[in-house]
C-alpha positions, -999 to 999 in steps of 0.1 A, spaced: 238 340 160 216 310 170 234 276 173 229 252 144 214 225 167 179 237 176 180 220 210 210 242 220 212 277 233 241 301 228 254 318 260 276 348 255 289 369 285 315 374 312 326 347 336 317 355 372 339 345 402 330 313 420 343 307 454 345 269 448 348 253 414 331 219 418 348 191 398 327 166 379 303 145 400 282 114 393 250 134 394 260 155 366 251 147 330 278 136 307 285 153 274 267 135 245 291 148 220 317 122 211 352 135 217 375 125 188 403 103 197 438 113 186 455 95 157 464 59 167 498 59 151 525 86 152 555 86 130 588 78 149 604 108 133 577 131 147 580 115 182 618 123 182 614 158 168 606 175 201 572 187 187 544 197 210 524 167 221 487 166 229 477 168 266 446 157 283 412 174 281 404 200 309 383 186 337 346 194 338 337 222 364 309 245 371 312 281 361 288 310 362 281 331 332 263 364 330 244 362 296 246 395 277 214 388 258 190 381 287 210 395 316 205 361 332 231 345 355 235 310 344 254 280 361 271 260 334 288 226 337 315 218 311 352 218 302 366 253 308 405 256 305 404 293 317 380 305 344 391 340 354 365 368 356 384 388 331 372 366 302 341 366 281 330 334 267 307 322 239 295 286 243 265 264 231 246 248 261 216 227 267 194 230 297 198 205 326 175 222 351 164 257 363 191 281 351 216 251 349 232 242 317 256 217 302 282 227 276 280 213 241 316 212 228 340 238 241 340 275 249 355 304 229 374 331 249 374 369 246 395 391 268 379 420 287 409 442 281 394 472 300 390 450 332 352 456 332 348 491 346 342 500 373 356 468 386 392 474 377 405 472 411 389 438 419 396 423 385 433 433 387 436 419 423 421 386 413 443 384 382 475 391 400 466 365 427 461 340 399 495 349 386 509 339 421 517 375 431 518 378 469 490 396 488 514 422 501 528 430 467 492 432 453 481 456 480 512 478 475 508 478 437 471 488 438 479 516 464 507 529 442 484 529 411 457 548 430 483 573 441 501 580 408 470 578 386 436 561 393 421 526 390 401 539 359 434 540 339 443 504 346 437 478 319 454 448 305 469 467 276 491 488 299 494 463 328 528 450 318 543 484 316 526 496 348 540 467 367 575 473 354 573 510 364 560 499 398 589 476 404 614 503 392 599 527 416 603 506 446 638 495 434 649 532 436 637 534 472 661 507 481 634 481 488 640 445 480 625 433 447 611 399 454 604 393 418 636 404 401 671 390 401 704 410 400 710 397 365 677 411 353 684 445 369 716 447 347 697 442 315 681 469 294 646 478 307 628 466 277 645 431 281 636 427 317 610 398 321 592 399 354 584 364 370 547 373 367 551 373 330 561 336 330 527 324 345 500 308 324 473 335 333 495 363 323 507 346 290 470 338 282 460 375 286 489 387 265 483 362 239 446 374 237 457 409 232 480 400 203 463 370 188 426 372 195 418 344 169 440 320 188 419 325 220 386 324 202 390 293 181 418 272 196 401 260 227 373 247 205 393 233 176 423 218 196 412 214 233 440 189 239 468 212 227 454 245 239 468 247 274 503 233 263 504 259 236 496 287 259 522 274 283 548 272 257 546 310 251 559 305 215 551 337 196 563 322 164 538 294 166 510 318 176 517 340 146 514 310 122 482 297 138 467 333 137 476 334 100 461 299 93 429 308 112 426 339 90 433 323 57 433 285 55 416 271 87 410 237 71 447 229 76 441 224 112 420 193 105 450 172 93 478 161 116 502 157 87 499 195 80 499 207 116 531 188 122 548 200 91 538 237 96 534 240 134 554 210 149 522 198 167 519 161 174 486 142 170 469 174 163 437 173 142 406 196 146 374 175 140 346 185 116 323 187 146 346 214 162 347 233 129 309 234 129 310 253 162 333 279 145 310 293 118 333 323 109 359 297 99 336 277 77 328 309 59 364 311 49 364 276 33 354 265 -2 329 238 -7 358 215 -18 376 220 15 345 215 36 336 184 18 372 171 22 369 176 60 335 157 60 350 128 40 381 126 62 360 125 93 338 98 79 368 78 68 384 79 103 350 70 118 345 39 95 382 27 102 376 29 139 342 12 137 353 -17 115 390 -20 129 405 -16 94 432 6 80 411 14 49 376 16 36 364 5 1 358 36 -20 323 24 -30 314 19 7 326 54 16 309 71 -12 276 54 -3 278 67 32 283 103 19 257 105 -9 231 121 15 256 150 20 272 155 -14 270 142 -49 292 115 -63 311 140 -83 318 161 -51 331 130 -34 354 122 -62 367 158 -63 372 159 -25 390 126 -24 414 140 -51 419 171 -30 428 149 1 452 128 -20 469 159 -34 476 172 1 488 137 11 462 131 37 449 100 23 461 75 -2 441 50 -22 450 19 -41 428 -9 -56 397 10 -49 406 12 -11 410 45 7 435 47 34 442 75 60 478 82 53 492 75 88 475 41 89 486 32 54 523 41 63 521 22 96 508 -9 79 536 -8 53 562 -4 80 549 -34 99 550 -56 68 584 -44 58 598 -52 92 582 -86 93 595 -92 58 630 -84 68 628 -108 98 615 -136 76 645 -131 51 670 -139 79 685 -175 82 662 -200 98 667 -209 135 660 -239 155 650 -244 192 658 -279 202 628 -286 222 605 -316 223 571 -299 219 552 -329 232 569 -326 265 561 -289 265 524 -297 260 526 -324 286 535 -298 312 503 -279 303 480 -310 308 462 -309 341 464 -341 361 430 -353 373 426 -350 411 419 -382 430 385 -373 441 374 -361 406 342 -374 393 338 -396 363 325 -367 343 358 -349 349 376 -380 336 356 -378 304 364 -342 301 401 -348 306 402 -375 280 388 -349 254 408 -317 260 398 -303 227 363 -299 239 373 -276 268 389 -242 266 426 -246 273 428 -213 290 403 -222 316 410 -260 321 447 -258 329 467 -246 358 496 -225 345 526 -228 368 549 -198 374 585 -200 365 594 -202 401 570 -231 407 583 -250 378 618 -246 390 608 -260 424 592 -289 406 624 -298 388 650 -292 414 633 -297 448 614 -328 440 641 -344 419 617 -346 389 621 -332 355 599 -321 327 616 -348 307 595 -372 327 563 -356 317 543 -376 292 511 -372 272 492 -397 250 487 -390 214 450 -388 217 453 -360 243 475 -338 221 460 -309 203 475 -312 169 470 -275 162 491 -267 192 517 -292 182 519 -275 148 521 -241 163 550 -250 187 570 -267 159 566 -235 138 578 -213 166 608 -236 170 618 -234 134 607 -201 120 621 -165 126 585 -151 124 555 -170 137 519 -155 137 495 -175 159 458 -168 155 427 -183 170 396 -174 190 398 -163 226 407 -190 251 421 -215 225 455 -215 242 477 -191 221 492 -174 251 494 -205 271 515 -225 247 539 -196 240 544 -189 278 550 -227 285 574 -230 256 597 -201 268 594 -211 304 605 -246 294 635 -232 275 644 -210 305 642 -240 329 664 -260 305 690 -232 305 688 -230 343 693 -268 346 723 -266 322 739 -238 341 734 -256 375 748 -288 361 779 -270 347 784 -253 382 783 -286 399 807 -302 374 831 -272 378 830 -276 416 839 -313 412 868 -305 388 887 -279 408 921 -295 402 917 -298 363 948 -288 342 951 -251 333 949 -260 295 914 -275 302 903 -241 314 919 -223 285 902 -247 260 868 -241 276 872 -203 276 881 -204 238 851 -226 231 828 -201 248 841 -173 227 833 -193 196 798 -201 206 771 -185 185 752 -156 199 723 -166 221 689 -165 202 668 -135 211 631 -136 209 606 -107 209 571 -114 219 545 -92 204 507 -89 202 483 -67 181 468 -49 211 481 -35 243 457 -58 263 470 -89 246 506 -78 251 499 -73 288 484 -109 290 514 -123 272 538 -104 295 519 -117 326 518 -153 314 554 -156 303 572 -133 327 591 -118 298 588 -85 281 561 -82 254 551 -53 232 526 -43 206 535 -43 169 531 -6 169 556 -1 197 581 -24 179 579 -3 147 581 31 165 610 20 188 630 2 160 633 -27 184 664 -48 174 646 -81 174 661 -112 160 631 -134 161 595 -125 164 566 -144 179 532 -127 178 499 -140 190 
């Protein structure tokens, strides 16, 4: 069957052995097919459930395929999770030179169960080597096979049983069995599991024999989960996937369903991947196919605009060249019925983003309902520590700039001291931040207001364009508080050293007072993105998290500052 894209060619044939599989190089073309990102948010319950997580994509390598249609040997560059010469593959490619091709998408796999006669001996040898069987054992096994029958009788369907008979025979002769334990020898023969059966190549072959649809479609639909699924060797999961592929393949497009039925995390097959699996498309109704198209477009628009929703009218407008207005409405209803999307006030939300947004709002609401708190800090003195003093050799232009700090980006015009430097400034030089002063005309009133809000509210959200000083004022505020605490501790230590002979009742009174002291205020610094959280962490020296991390980890924060 010809590929849907006229610029592509379908190759179908067996993989040929390559001595050296060359990893991706800068001279090779990159795939122009955009690889879908996994869901941004994962439910905390799912994370703690022990479900199978997504892995990384297999690396790009060169393989050699013997095309069955043209008898041509083609060198192909792409992502191949399995490369053994006992596999046949089907893959769409595009030319990138004389007999060189680049993969479009991912390959489908078909097992050569007969070991490609008359090459059974070579194929079996390569396979056992890939399963980490020693060279001596492979040689002995092949010699034994040739003695008791012939290589022509060897195939993957009887390989497991043949290996068991071989090990049983050498065991009878009193030879050491390097691949079996004494405990295994005491088990019934049908329960003995050879170490070779626990290797990924062996599991892959046995899976292909029992579940051919899994090997044909899963590498294409779920490339990030394929190798981990194979390694798990879960026959129960394979049975469910095989059934889904034969009846309702559309279910694999939705992470909510794949988690509920298969316990797979962040697992969604893209519409682009389904387009490579035409036999699966034939099993779907128009309603289901339209649902997959709409869901794909919805995720694309949410990523593009950075929103958790799309206006229903805007989404419909984007889809009218692919389906009618009535089909869009019917498919949205289908997606809502299976709880993949939700919509309210003419806005369509992917369910996971909608739920995450509600959780964030609920957690912040809980924080805001708590009793108000107060940081006893002179915010003007905090801002004074940020102000950069003019060097003695500065030009008059610099003086003008300094007198008008609002015209210069705070992030680039100030020197942010580290906590250690600030401590040296206070203690070693005998100075104190209490001595820092700044005139009213040098104060940025927005920064004053922001600091006063932080000092008096359980939740503070600071917004502003890049470089306006959000991170700077937060970092200096909490460094200032930390220095005040250090100063208080040092002063208390000095007072204690000077009062070694105080009456015992004074010490008792002090200890009782400490027990009655209110719990110290805890502050959680957050940011909307990982990059912003990293910058906040770097500037303050304290822990900082994304809002998503806070929700997923149920962080026990008392007060929240986000910028």
